[in-house]
Steps between C-alpha positions, in 0.01 A plus 500: 500500500374251248189568289311342211689171479342199327664157482347208314622141470825565680721254682687571821445876506651681801481855634728587795449845643672657800422864576351726759175536308358275229193556289376246250188564297319345207709188501351199315652153491327213325607141432824532686706194601732580783750320715584795721344810645359731233508817707746532788457839659674649798396853582356712773199599296341288232199572282356236268215626283317313227730208545356198314663157484302221337554147372836462659658181621842416644747235393799376692848487363678353792392459862157422628345668800662833425324814608431699182221757478341676211534826691740532791493830686760509773597778735796415716463799725156508633308807406420437134167568336336302221188593309352262244190615317295417195692177457400152386662162547299241309551139391826423676656166570760497775707198587769434752515772767425794277258762634323719258586816689739534791503813715760510775607753761263776398347744742186567307333310218195612309322272254242692302282335239720196467371180339665164552303229324544136401844470651610147585790420728542122483811402694565791730559390859633819657336803342177615348401668174531847651760524775520794738768467765601737779279775376337726752189614318327341206205682347288330235243704312257379231702192428388155393655156553304229325543129431856476618646177635799444724509123547762453770621836621346747743250755380268430216604812315676748725669539833270791567148574399312606194187679414332225311648173600262244357536123455863486600638183656781394726401138491758353738615812679376817669344822375261427217524857372759678715784376718645768727813435698602786726321742265229756541223521251255780432209413278203698384214433264620147450332163461659180623273217394497127427863445582632172633787397725577258778540788747359847436277458200501875433804642681768338713726718709768457765685724746309818404127546495413688181323829539202372306448232768520759775253717308264207465522427873409865558203465261672706233481294184638764258256368245679168493316175444612157619277207412493135398861445581595156621771404743494124519686477829412835656466867405222538246553866409800572726756269645787555736506307829237315698355720767259313724421167671137397483286201595125463478330413829339198340843346453589520868401178668550329833407168653234665714263772401661844519372853452682699231480869424704789358563817696733783389663276243576230758338160520342413835457135595294425809391183679835345421651241729862476600645198326264521203617535145417780259489404136576798276396345174529777242743778589532747215753773420343804338657754264443873510168456321408239761495221246627167634821335401469205260807286522599231256622158599878529518537161334275580208622562147318831496707623793824401331417726206478809717780754492774461756408807696137386525606153611732644758231730633241222527737256669557750777130531585392324819268538800555410862366566849672677784403581858632668809818305555570665834198330657624153591148374566406536134593208282406441139559179312398372161556626150619849585651597162436407142576587139252252369218667313190281452137570430552872466699561816745386764405266783631509856392275788588641841438331834509763771587428863456772756252490788122528540336838555781697328574648158794531264580639155599275214655671196479365147797650313641487148858498381694830491409740220719797390436858600355734236530881496363775283711716270574740787638227725194470724427148617173382355525128571689426819602157384578210725238235575131542431310378802154429630422498874280223634391560858412174670288508816531184705198388696444242767522138400170359376317196619674199355846651555741476789793723605842372403844652572730544201821659620409849614166483322164362607293342225147374465523142382192331360420153625601239242285229349379266772497765772294802593469788741188698590646739756739790454662409831598150395873429518474183297264345251256229602475160339205449268212314680372163385165653403667709228614405155774761491633798694718788391542847646170586665300268275352174625328300228251274678387153410136428430300446815674775698415863565650806663339832576733709288852504361639660815447199723649152512215373717394240246179314578369180354156524344363207696137603451519467122852453358371523144406866548862606562682498165803734523679299231244596236576806295128583504474501879452820694619545856594128501137402432337312216227652286198599708674486839639777714584600855703326770583139412288554188199385704259765374326537170522823305132574548509858374750441217759732654796293379377267226248740343226240538291382796579167664321321782485175694212286388505172691856400577658722766820658376425453129413806293285495191429773249160651572408573143545137397323340798188705574260214427710261706502744793121527497452123474747425780343754738153368438620141534674567832196681635271219385719225649533675835129573515412141413744376765354727767139441393550123503630506854232745613228291338624196687516692827154650453346161425653357816379797702148455364504131596646582837237763569219266399636214705544726800133591504395145433689407814345787694152403389578140588387399153818307441815421687817571296759453772857585389388560144465872563857542608617315189327758281782747577729281295491719183580816691792345684653337194458818294684698767784248518526491120493879472765540771723243336474657154560850634814407692619279215461791256712707739768229501492470120636854475833364629592335173408551139610162372186313594288385205227744409254209494543489879553866591226645278210310666653576839520872422150511352345326801734630772609847388316612184589867551861415408371422151241775466676802652700566182260345254366825355818709502451536127184699573684721749777559244257704292457748786849598618352787700364249749785425735641314685455173321539282811199670663284439195607136499408465868162664452433273204573199725213607726262464208544123522339443845258786440396363162457148636284626787285710267461210260395280792232756590386510137462124493307518828265760353445283193418199717269714711311597188418128463383482863822332619648693787819303555797725416374825646398321818867415562643827369681564829657155489615560142649838596693339788632225273609748230667716765695207647586371153648834389643594840863394437497643148395847613744488793779401260425785261474766768809383689701503178378854433721635778776242483831602344733282295871583497654455156849632458536820697134600482174391652196440285135439570421130517188531284671709231876495468486807278401711802762589756398427856320785676507713188331827586276486194430135422525319832501690829162680462319173425635321806282715723196526276494140372739243649453565871118545486452181295719280719334636815152446357562156347742361756373654825160668501306234305642205703422687824145570379446135404644377828267731688203359309602143578563584864158663536338207325661257740444702814148613430399164356342650196278307267618204301449705181753760612739227603459325165586818308823545695570129539768505229728672752462248781348189344676181597692653789456410860296746698797649681692541169233689309759777442741265320422635152612846609818347636563347157446839336750648740752223422459549126550872539823435693623264230420755231677782682806282560501391136471858375725683746779239485464451128864567419648298788394150413676339797331729750172467314500121500615489862225734620231321298615163633479636853144622447392177333653285771325712763173456316559124471574478872180687588300269274641193674445654839154647450331272248245774426269291280229281646585212271841340512498462122500878446772551759710246314432672166601838637818356648586324174437821307731694730765231472475487119536871433780517758672220313426676168657819633823324588508299176465822300778647710721200422418538132616863507823408681569216259426725207755751624757225549422335169379175659332227298226431754300820471243343268451220751400751769252664265345163410469404866321830582271444206417141595424539872286810452307356209423189704381699801291740291336199332403364841341833598313532170361148527397569858337825395305316232376263778517179305245235593614160377270203499608194689376286211764453230247496221386850595849654480668642190869468417600821682300401808663158499845661510401729784337211683816289483720787615260575782501141619879495503557854631180611673670803651554659156137553408186592687237330287181314575444138415123464487255229431173548319289498814677801646475683172129429486465627856672826412280541197197454723630769733527730200142415403398564859633855479277572202192360673564700816506816291168402343357440846612841622331663204184305569496621861499868403129565550419239769545485870796301607294284739252412230772410258659267751164335568432459134830360380618305801162399643599578856168556684659524840644839404154652521535532880824684471457874493763630261519876516603700194795639700648155548576437137518774244511427132584773256362394167680540178349724235511360150479695179281253309130596501385137496730392783205392717367277226840335466507436874160335503595297195789365701265383775494143375879492497510619861256233601729240347789651689299479825450131448880451469585739780595237760762362260677831452481598865614183660765551769606200698673710759244764556149522359361841572263523206207381708281798540350359811825582675464861406391706797457875528816511706730328258333670207570843650856402573553377152630723226279766355540468128357672202563450130619746243537399137651159451673476836423528871612794710543402862447722804659309783353508848716559808470138597583365158681171492849500354514425128733269327771764462512561875543129561842505331814508709 
């Protein structure tokens, strides 16, 4: 027992005590310099009370690195007890391997109200400031350990734990506050805060888990506080061994997309392919607080400063992968093990070979860690390798991969650059096609100008319709199409903005899409212009036909009245009708042929389409209007219905013009309304047949069939196609292509058989004018031929060889029938029709050659296009000049420059043109005939209120007619009613003019062959057998008698 001892300014003071029981109390040492242990105690029971040592520092007499402590309590036979209370150890400097306090081999240690403060251990490599070794139980009560530093050795202050362990540091070692090695530690009401170490910022322990840790794990804190402790490598508050392998799912990657999840602590990887590689980018090892390991670079200077035991521990840390070695089908290659720590973790790259549609378990394991028990010998930490199970589920090889045998394993191997595969059943990769820029895996990167339905097909099609619309090389393209285009072969415009978020439509050029919002004015102008041009074209031809019909009708009755003999002139008046039909037929078939190729100049194709097939330009012209009403579907039906507005609008406008003319007392257009309707019907016949036949025709593109009129609609779609076949397509084609032709043929047949009036014949004469009597049906035969050509062109649209062959067969048959039949009365028209047939047959084959040469990259394709352009332009010019009916004077001085050119060509090639070379006398004669017509009308008006016999006596001075009894039933005249109230006055005013005409009557009625104008030859018999005529309006309506002589039409062959 030692009490009340105070030592000041002493050097090398030493107390060595060996007894069964030692009690030291009220001991005070200050400013002591020591080179050896101050207190060396060996006893079974030790009590230190009020034990204060301050301002003490060691000095070395001899050997460095000796192990000298200020207090060394040693019990050789385990079972000793030490109790230190109310003691202070302040302002110490320890060098070499000197601990402040060393407790060894004690059974039970109690530290009560102990303060260790500002103790610095500068060179210690093996021990700490407070060393407790091989002690079973250490109890620390109300003790404080502040601002102590152990630079190199383990444990910032003590090999156990303290109550208030604050701001202690083990800078290069383990255990910032407490380092426990095979020791238990009980702690209550303690604070461990702001301590620093490489491992275990607060407490580091090995072999035995302290009771305080077990209590904490059982949520029994014993009023202990652990906070703000820092373990730079691992173990913030507590450090012992690493416990767990962890990897975030975001750091698990594979070449292909995989599904990752965590279930029951295991990682599940699905949609993985045998032969693929898993990249485990950031594998982490977690401590008992689940904080990740932070390793230093082994080659860094900072690592070299760490204590030996820390360096040794860190150099043993590694991660690797293992698998079921017994299964010979499982093979793993790659970086399977590593000690390299980068970017916060370890990285492993594992390529797994097994077999499709199977699963295996991959284990990520650490190095071996020691086992740790509690103070009672129970195993707390099993030790061995920490591991993480990764269950990998293999699936079937994807598209773009093929099955390859690797030893006992079957792997999915992706096709390399330059090859591709689009089927899971492929055994080898296919070579990249010429239409692609690059191929790899299942990806085919197309060149511009090519299209495929989707990424699952290698049926690559060339965008021959408009190559500029297919732009798969552009990053802005969608579904291989340029901006504004969509659908198969990018042939459709995005009318409703479903893809490009804006409406696009064709305006004039087929296959070219324009933004609706930017072209509204242009769309309106183009539609109105097309309508105006077509109407002017039709009205010009109709006006010419109507004028000729008027002249023909007048001449016919002049012949019948024997006022004038016109001879063959009447038959020549059908010229305009015949030429207009030949021109219309040629343009219609030529427009059909022009659809073969899209490389013809628009200056040629546009006029052909406008005059021959205007609906091809107008059907999609107002899609921008339809785009504002997406509820109206399908679009192709609206386009077709809009096309019908063209013939309907032209017919209605014709009626309007007729009504306007009628308001000015000119009944010309309405009189020939039926003729105009027939012409408009024949003109639009092939266009309507083309539209309706395309409405049920299917186009095969890739593996699907699409509607010809709208490639965005699948063929026979139950919503957008099939219902409208029965309610639109079939009724229209039956009405336009069958019922109306049958009705017209029946009218013509009845007219011919029943010999109806010349007026009825004139109205229907457009259908049979110019034909021989027995070929009056020839126009219907031409309609039938055109319909066959259209159906062949539409139905065989995708087989160009079959299409051209069938069309050639039909055209050759038609040419043969023309040569054989010669249906026209005049040889000139037969020749024209034959030339027309020959030219568009030649054009068909030249276009076909152009397509073949284009496919083969020939240099002559432009030559074929130019030849088609030249021969058709020349022939159309001939027809137009003939339709204009040029009359060229025989006198050179009366001809202009253009007429001189035509005159010279005509003299050299008379078969090219059908023009008239006239002298002035003939022209004057024709003008007199025209004047005669006017005077005859005046005479008929004058005769309204007078007896026919009296009028003849008065104007022709034929007195011998007085003996002839003409009954009113012999000749009936129906008088025309005029709207003018002073009509009678006008007639009488014209009396003088009629008298002048009577004086010149013999000149106009001369007929060297037959002079029947002499009224003396008129007898009641021949008068009754003559035609009974009456007049209505401006023309004569004839009621033929049963014994009527044949007219000029019946005299034709």
